[in-house]
N, C-alpha and C positions, 0 to 999 in steps of 0.2 A: 315265794319262799313265805320260811315259814318264822313265825317273831325267835324264834332263836337262833335260826340261820340267818339271821339280818341279824342283833344284836351282834353275836362274835363279829361278822366286814365290817363292822359300823371302829368292833376293838378289834380289828386289823389296821385298818385305816386311820384312828387315835393315833398309836404308837407308831406303826409308819409316818405322819405326819411330824409327833412328838422325836423323836430321834430325825427327822428331818433340819424339825425349827431347833431344837435342841445349841448347836451349836453359832449360832450364828450373836450378834455382838456377846458375847464374852468379853468381859476384861480380863485379862489372868494379872493371875501376883508379876508378871515378873512386864507388861503394861504398865502399871501402875507404883512398876519400881517398889516395892513395899511386900517383898519376898522373909515366909514365915520360918522360922528353922526348922529345916527337918523335914521343909517341904520342898520338892516341886515346885517350876516358878512358870510352870503351864495348870497349876490352881489355880482356876475359877474364884473370883473374888467376892465380882460383880456377877450375880448370873440370870434371874432375872424370871426364876420360877412361874412365880402364881401368873405371869405376864403374856408366857411363851402358854400357857398349859390353857388358855385365856384365847386364844390368837388358833393355838392348835382343837379347840371345840370346835374355831366355826371355820378353819377349814377346812374338814374330818366331816362339821354335818351337811355339811355345802354340793359335798366331792361326794360325801351315802349318799344324797337323794341324787346329785343325778345319774349315781350307780344302780341306786337299788329302779330306777325311772325305767332303769334300758330291762335289767332284769327282769320284771316282770311288766311292762310292754314289750318282753319281747324279738328286741328290734335283734339286739346280737341270743344266737341258742348253741347249745351247745353243736348242732351239727354244721353248723357256719366254722367255727372251733376247731372240729374231727378233719380232721390233713386224712388221717389212716383208715378213714372208718371202725374204727373201731368203738364205734362208745350207739 
């Protein structure tokens, strides 16, 4: 695995993790009872993006290290996944 593919793998893992972590502990305007006129009651009021980005980075780095170790040690290879003998 090259440097570019490792960075792309990290980016994909980071964004997937971020999209999973994003809705946790969001307080909406409807939850707080302060709906601004012209906005939806489900619009976030407290979102904690910086904290979620830090948590996402920590989780994704751990996952990235595990996945890179599996790829580099060849525990699972393409031939293990190739069920239809196309590779």
